[in-house]
C-alpha positions in Angstrom: 146.1 78.9 306.5 146.8 82.6 306.6 144.6 84.8 304.5 145.8 88.3 303.4 142.9 90.0 301.7 142.9 89.4 298.0 146.6 88.9 297.9 147.5 85.9 300.0 146.2 82.4 300.5 149.2 80.2 301.5 150.7 78.1 304.2 154.2 77.4 305.3 156.7 78.8 302.9 154.6 78.7 299.9 154.1 82.2 298.3 151.2 83.8 296.6 151.0 86.5 294.0 151.5 89.4 296.5 153.2 88.2 299.6 156.1 89.4 301.7 157.3 86.4 303.6 160.4 84.4 304.4 161.9 81.4 302.9 163.5 81.0 299.5 160.2 80.9 297.6 159.2 84.2 296.0 155.9 85.8 295.5 154.3 88.5 293.3 155.8 91.5 295.1 158.7 90.4 297.3 162.2 91.7 297.8 163.1 89.5 300.7 166.2 88.0 302.3 168.4 85.4 300.8 168.0 85.4 297.1 166.4 88.7 296.3 163.2 88.7 294.3 162.7 90.2 290.9 162.4 94.0 290.9 159.6 93.7 288.4 157.3 91.1 289.9 159.3 89.9 292.9 158.8 86.2 292.1 161.7 83.9 292.7 161.4 80.3 291.7 164.7 79.8 290.1 168.3 79.0 290.9 171.6 80.1 289.6 171.5 82.5 286.7 168.1 81.4 285.5 165.5 84.1 285.0 162.2 84.4 286.8 159.5 82.1 285.4 157.0 84.8 285.7 158.6 87.8 283.9 162.1 86.5 283.5 163.7 89.6 285.0 166.7 89.1 287.1 168.3 92.0 289.1 169.8 89.9 291.8 173.5 89.8 291.1 175.6 88.1 288.4 174.8 89.0 284.9 172.2 91.7 284.8 169.1 91.2 282.8 167.7 93.1 279.9 166.7 96.6 280.9 163.6 96.3 278.8 162.1 92.9 279.7 164.7 91.8 282.2 164.6 88.2 281.2 167.8 86.3 281.5 167.9 82.7 280.5 171.5 82.6 279.3 175.0 82.3 280.5 178.1 84.1 279.7 177.8 86.9 277.2 174.7 85.7 275.5 171.7 88.0 275.2 168.3 87.8 276.7 165.4 85.7 275.6 164.5 88.3 273.1 167.8 87.7 271.3 167.8 84.4 269.4 171.3 84.4 268.2 174.7 83.3 269.3 178.0 84.9 269.9 178.5 88.1 271.8 175.7 90.0 270.2 173.3 91.6 272.6 170.2 93.7 272.0 170.3 97.5 272.6 168.2 97.1 275.7 170.4 94.5 277.4 172.9 95.9 279.8 175.7 93.6 278.9 178.7 93.5 276.6 178.8 92.7 273.0 177.4 94.2 269.8 174.3 96.3 270.3 171.0 95.3 268.6 168.3 97.4 266.9 168.3 100.9 268.2 164.5 101.1 267.7 163.3 98.1 269.6 166.5 96.3 270.6 165.4 92.9 269.4 167.9 91.0 267.2 166.9 87.5 266.0 168.0 87.6 262.5 170.7 86.5 260.2 171.9 87.4 256.7 169.8 90.1 255.1 166.7 89.8 257.4 165.8 92.7 259.5 164.5 92.8 263.1 161.5 90.5 263.4 159.8 93.0 265.6 160.1 96.4 263.8 162.2 95.5 260.7 164.8 98.2 261.5 168.4 97.2 261.6 171.2 99.7 262.4 173.7 97.6 264.1 176.5 97.5 261.6 174.7 95.5 258.8 175.7 95.5 255.2 175.0 98.8 253.4 174.2 99.4 249.8 174.1 102.6 247.7 170.8 103.3 245.9 171.0 105.8 243.1 167.8 107.6 242.2 168.0 110.4 239.6 171.3 112.2 240.5 171.1 111.4 244.2 172.8 108.6 246.0 171.3 107.1 249.2 173.3 104.9 251.6 170.9 102.4 253.1 171.1 99.1 255.1 170.4 96.2 252.8 168.3 94.5 255.5 166.1 97.5 255.9 165.3 97.6 252.2 164.7 93.8 252.1 162.3 94.0 255.0 160.1 96.7 253.6 160.4 96.3 249.8 159.4 93.3 247.7 161.5 94.7 244.9 164.7 94.5 247.0 163.8 91.1 248.4 163.6 89.7 244.8 166.7 91.6 243.7 169.0 90.5 246.5 167.8 86.9 246.4 167.9 86.5 242.6 171.7 86.0 242.3 171.8 88.5 239.4 175.0 90.4 238.9 173.5 93.7 240.1 172.5 92.1 243.4 176.2 91.4 244.2 177.3 95.0 243.6 177.4 97.7 246.3 175.3 100.0 244.1 171.8 99.8 242.7 170.3 102.2 240.2 166.5 102.8 240.3 165.2 104.4 237.1 161.9 106.2 236.5 161.6 107.1 240.2 161.9 110.5 241.9 164.6 111.1 244.5 162.3 113.0 246.8 159.8 110.2 246.9 162.5 107.6 247.6 163.8 109.8 250.4 160.3 110.0 251.9 160.1 106.2 251.6 163.3 105.8 253.5 161.9 108.0 256.3 158.8 105.8 256.5 160.9 102.6 256.6 162.6 104.1 259.6 159.4 104.7 261.5 158.8 108.3 260.7 155.4 109.9 259.5 156.2 112.6 257.0 153.3 114.6 255.5 152.9 115.0 251.8 151.2 118.3 250.7 152.2 118.6 247.1 150.0 116.9 244.5 152.9 115.9 242.3 154.7 114.5 245.3 151.7 112.4 246.1 151.6 110.9 242.6 155.3 110.2 242.6 155.1 108.5 246.0 152.2 106.3 244.9 154.4 105.3 241.9 157.3 104.7 244.2 155.2 102.4 246.5 154.0 100.4 243.6 157.5 100.0 242.1 159.1 99.0 245.4 156.2 96.9 246.4 156.4 98.6 249.8 153.4 97.8 252.0 154.5 100.2 254.8 154.7 103.1 252.3 151.2 102.2 251.0 149.9 102.1 254.5 151.4 105.5 255.2 149.7 107.0 252.1 146.4 105.4 253.3 146.8 107.2 256.7 147.2 110.5 254.8 143.9 110.3 252.9 141.8 113.5 253.2 139.3 115.5 251.1 142.1 117.4 249.3 144.0 114.3 248.0 141.5 111.4 248.0 140.6 111.7 244.3 144.2 111.9 243.2 145.2 109.0 245.5 142.3 106.9 244.1 143.1 107.6 240.5 146.9 107.1 240.9 146.5 104.0 243.0 144.1 102.4 240.5 146.6 103.3 237.7 149.6 101.8 239.4 147.8 98.7 240.8 147.9 99.5 244.6 144.6 97.8 245.4 144.7 98.5 249.2 145.2 102.2 248.7 142.7 102.4 245.9 140.0 100.7 248.0 140.7 102.9 251.0 140.5 106.0 248.9 137.2 104.9 247.3 135.7 104.3 250.7 136.8 107.8 251.8 135.3 109.4 248.7 132.0 107.5 249.3 131.8 108.9 252.8 132.1 112.4 251.4 130.2 111.8 248.1 127.8 114.6 248.8 130.6 117.2 248.9 132.7 115.6 246.2 130.1 114.5 243.7 130.9 117.3 241.2 134.6 116.6 241.3 134.0 112.9 241.0 132.1 113.4 237.8 134.7 115.9 236.4 138.0 114.2 237.3 137.5 110.4 237.5 137.0 108.0 234.6 133.4 106.7 234.4 134.5 103.2 235.6 136.1 104.6 238.8 133.2 106.9 239.5 130.9 103.9 239.2 133.1 101.9 241.5 132.7 104.6 244.2 129.0 104.8 243.9 128.7 101.0 244.3 130.2 101.1 247.8 128.2 101.5 251.0 128.7 104.7 253.0 129.5 104.8 256.7 126.4 105.3 258.9 126.2 106.6 262.4 125.4 103.7 264.9 124.6 104.1 268.6 124.0 101.9 271.6 123.0 102.8 275.1 124.4 101.5 278.4 122.9 98.1 279.1 123.6 95.5 281.7 123.3 91.8 280.9 119.9 90.1 281.1 118.5 86.6 281.0 117.6 85.1 277.6 113.9 85.1 278.5 113.9 88.7 279.8 115.5 90.5 276.8 114.8 94.2 277.1 113.3 95.8 273.9 115.8 98.7 274.3 118.9 96.5 274.1 119.5 97.3 270.5 122.0 98.8 268.2 120.4 101.5 266.1 121.6 103.4 263.0 120.6 106.7 261.6 119.0 106.6 258.2 120.0 110.1 257.1 117.7 110.2 254.0 114.6 109.5 256.0 116.0 111.2 259.2 114.9 108.3 261.4 116.7 105.8 263.7 116.3 102.2 262.8 117.2 99.0 264.6 120.3 97.2 263.3 120.5 94.2 265.7 119.9 93.1 269.3 122.7 92.8 271.9 123.4 89.3 273.1 121.7 88.7 276.5 125.0 88.2 278.2 126.6 91.3 276.8 127.1 94.5 278.8 127.7 97.9 277.3 127.7 99.6 280.7 131.2 101.1 281.1 132.5 98.8 278.4 135.1 99.4 275.7 133.3 99.7 272.4 135.0 100.2 269.0 135.0 99.2 265.3 137.8 97.6 263.5 137.6 96.4 259.8 133.8 97.0 259.9 133.3 94.7 262.9 132.1 95.9 266.3 133.9 94.9 269.4 132.4 95.1 273.0 135.1 94.4 275.6 134.7 94.5 279.4 132.0 96.5 281.2 130.2 95.9 284.4 127.1 94.2 285.8 125.3 94.8 289.1 125.4 97.7 291.5 128.8 96.5 292.8 130.3 97.0 289.3 131.3 93.4 288.9 133.6 93.2 285.8 132.3 91.3 282.8 134.2 88.1 281.8 132.6 87.9 278.4 133.6 89.9 275.3 131.8 90.0 272.0 132.4 90.7 268.3 129.6 91.6 265.8 129.9 91.0 262.1 127.6 93.4 260.3 128.1 91.5 257.0 126.9 88.2 258.5 124.6 89.8 261.2 126.3 87.4 263.7 127.6 87.9 267.2 130.5 85.8 268.5 132.6 85.8 271.6 136.3 86.6 271.8 138.9 86.2 274.6 138.9 88.6 277.5 141.9 90.7 278.6 144.1 89.1 281.3 143.0 92.0 283.6 139.2 92.4 283.6 138.5 96.1 283.4 135.8 98.7 282.8 135.5 102.4 282.1 138.3 102.5 279.6 138.8 103.5 275.9 139.1 100.7 273.3 140.9 101.7 270.1 141.1 99.6 266.9 144.1 100.0 264.6 146.0 97.8 262.2 144.4 94.5 263.1 144.7 95.1 266.9 142.5 96.4 269.7 144.1 98.5 272.5 142.4 98.4 275.9 143.9 101.5 277.6 143.8 101.8 281.4 140.4 101.8 283.0 139.2 100.6 286.4 139.3 97.3 288.3 138.0 96.8 291.8 137.2 100.6 292.0 140.9 101.5 291.4 142.3 103.2 288.3 144.7 101.2 286.2 147.7 102.0 284.1 148.0 98.7 282.3 147.4 98.4 278.6 146.5 95.2 276.7 146.5 94.5 273.0 144.2 92.0 271.3 145.6 90.6 268.1 142.6 89.8 265.9 144.5 87.3 263.7 145.6 85.1 266.7 142.7 85.9 269.0 145.1 86.5 271.9 145.7 89.4 274.3 149.2 90.6 275.2 150.4 93.3 277.6 151.7 96.5 276.1 153.5 99.6 277.4 151.8 100.9 280.5 150.4 104.4 280.7 152.6 107.0 282.4 150.1 107.0 285.3 146.7 105.3 286.1 143.7 106.6 284.2 140.1 105.6 284.0 137.8 106.8 281.2 140.7 108.7 279.5 140.0 110.6 276.3 141.5 108.8 273.4 141.6 109.1 269.6 143.5 108.0 266.5 144.5 109.9 263.4 147.2 109.5 260.7 147.5 105.9 261.9 148.6 107.0 265.3 147.0 106.6 268.8 146.8 109.5 271.3 145.4 109.7 274.9 144.7 112.6 277.3 145.9 112.3 280.9 145.2 114.8 283.7 147.7 116.2 286.1 147.2 118.7 288.9 146.8 121.6 288.6 144.6 122.2 285.6 146.9 120.4 283.3 145.9 118.1 280.4 148.8 116.1 278.8 148.7 114.3 275.5 150.7 111.1 275.0 151.2 109.0 271.8 151.5 105.2 271.8 154.4 103.7 269.8 153.9 100.0 269.1 157.4 99.7 267.6 159.2 101.1 270.7 156.4 99.9 273.1 156.2 103.2 275.0 154.0 106.3 275.5 155.7 109.4 274.4 154.7 112.9 275.6 153.3 115.1 272.7 151.8 118.3 274.2 150.6 119.9 277.4 147.6 122.2 277.8 147.0 124.3 280.9 143.6 126.0 281.3 142.1 127.4 284.4 139.5 125.1 286.0 139.4 123.0 282.9 140.5 119.5 281.7 140.3 117.6 278.4 137.3 115.2 278.5 137.2 114.2 274.8 139.9 114.0 272.2 139.1 114.2 268.4 141.7 113.5 265.7 141.3 114.9 262.2 144.2 114.9 259.7 147.3 116.3 261.5 145.2 118.0 264.3 144.0 117.0 267.7 141.0 118.8 269.2 140.7 118.8 273.0 137.1 119.2 274.2 137.2 120.6 277.7 134.7 122.0 280.3 134.2 125.6 280.8 135.1 127.5 284.0 133.5 126.3 287.3 132.7 122.8 285.9 130.5 124.2 283.2 129.8 121.2 281.0 126.9 122.7 279.1 129.1 125.0 277.1 132.4 123.5 276.3 135.6 124.9 274.9 137.8 123.5 272.2 141.6 123.8 271.7 143.4 122.6 268.6 146.9 121.1 268.6 148.8 120.9 265.3 151.0 117.8 265.1 152.9 119.5 262.2 153.7 122.8 263.8 153.5 121.9 267.5 151.2 124.9 268.1 148.0 125.3 270.2 145.1 127.3 268.9 141.9 128.1 270.8 138.7 127.7 268.7 136.4 130.7 269.0 133.2 130.6 270.9 131.5 128.0 273.1 130.1 124.6 271.9 126.8 123.3 273.3 127.2 120.0 275.1 123.6 119.0 276.0 123.5 115.5 277.6 127.3 115.2 276.9 126.7 115.1 273.1 130.3 116.4 272.4 131.7 113.4 274.2 130.1 111.1 271.6 132.0 112.7 268.7 133.0 110.6 265.7 134.8 111.7 262.6 133.5 110.9 259.1 135.5 112.5 256.3 135.8 116.2 257.1 132.8 116.1 259.5 132.4 115.5 263.2 129.1 113.9 264.3 127.8 114.3 267.8 124.7 112.8 269.3 122.2 113.3 272.1 118.5 112.7 272.7 117.8 116.2 271.4 119.6 115.9 268.1 122.4 114.7 265.9 124.7 117.6 265.2 127.2 117.7 262.3 130.2 120.0 262.4 132.3 120.9 259.3 135.9 120.8 260.4 138.3 123.2 258.8 141.6 123.6 260.6 140.8 125.8 263.6 137.0 126.0 263.2 134.1 123.7 263.8 131.2 125.1 261.8 127.7 123.7 262.5 126.5 122.2 259.3 123.2 120.5 259.9 121.1 118.7 262.4 119.3 115.4 262.3 117.0 113.5 264.6 118.4 112.7 268.1 118.7 109.2 269.6 115.3 108.2 270.9 116.5 106.9 274.3 118.1 108.6 277.4 121.3 107.7 279.2 124.9 107.5 278.2 125.7 106.5 274.6 128.5 104.8 272.6 128.7 106.0 269.0 130.6 104.6 266.0 130.5 104.2 262.2 129.7 101.0 260.3 129.2 100.2 256.6 125.9 98.3 256.3 125.3 95.7 253.6 122.8 96.7 250.9 120.4 94.1 252.2 119.8 96.0 255.5 
């Protein structure tokens, strides 16, 4: 039996996952004689026009596969396995004849009025309808409206006379808010700065029963509009937006207390005060230990800001590692994914979830590729494990954990391998910093609808790279080292997503023990943590103003910081 490092363990003609050998049987990375292997994974265990059983991609003559996923399990003009329909219809990412599919994600597996099952967008010649709002007429695809709006779902399935006409009149709505809704339905993220426009859009979301528009409004919550959003959402019955706004106000109650008393009805003000605020929680870097040898320091601690003291929240499970692990919070649950154990940095094959409400740890599935030294981001019911390291090599692969199903799937790869990349989320969007010689920091945005990383901005600074990325409203703050690898006094640059302009923040920012790299956003504040102190910065556009300092974390070493809402019993 021949052995080829980690890649080969085979005999005869049998292939392995990464073998270049003869015969007809393929392997993980082979483009060999005879039937050529798949250009994506190289595996060939098929005949005729059938696709590869590993990734389905076929670039070996005959009908070409889908340019996106490459899978071909069809004959004639039928589409790829991501097209579940008959006839000549193909998807927009299949390089074959026929009608093109969705221009956003290419997937077409619908009929009648239903939109794309992946992104909901349909612009491939579907039936159109004219929507009249005030004195303005909008031409829209019926399937797009049905996918995003409960109102149109009910209308077009009711059999009413109006549902069979080519024109629908919406009364008591504003044209500019319906226009904004259409932009949101098409995957755009428009800002709303006008107070009247916000109220009109809340009313529009409630009338249309448009969950995606409600989610967009939630992503836009800030200290300027949270009271208006809360009051309007409560009035129009948007429970999700109302609750999100109330939580935001609770986190900034000290700053907004006077306005809460002046502008909100007593019952709404009481609702805000009944909620638990977010507290700063931290955990050090800990390797697994045996059940009988649990270290006293293997704890999650939270800062009691009233008493200015750190208190123990819970102990880590003995098998859990927070050393070089991905740690994040989603829906008030803490997730610990990956990490290492031992001096050889052996990847962990156990991942954990902590419910603060139940004070219970549970295990979850691990990513397909075990990894460490990577950012973990929680957003919209999913966790994103972005890049990292495996076997001492940087990775570009990205995996998504779907909380509802408990399963991991592969997502769009990073433009290049990256370990420990700076990452953040704001406005419901995910951003990552990647380095490129010389002295260049590039920011990319992840698009789940298109499954790609899109370039956003580039920052070139002498002898300096972005080591931390902080998102607040429509601004990204890059924390970078000073000249000559000066990490004690860092510099900040601000990128506006609205204007596309960079602004350098004045002055230097102390970074004792890497405190700036622990930054978390709460309302309009950024909290940073080290052993010497917990520093709060008040964020206002292009300034970070020191606001107050609390007690530092009582233990040394690297830290993971995050926010949790603790039950009143804690």
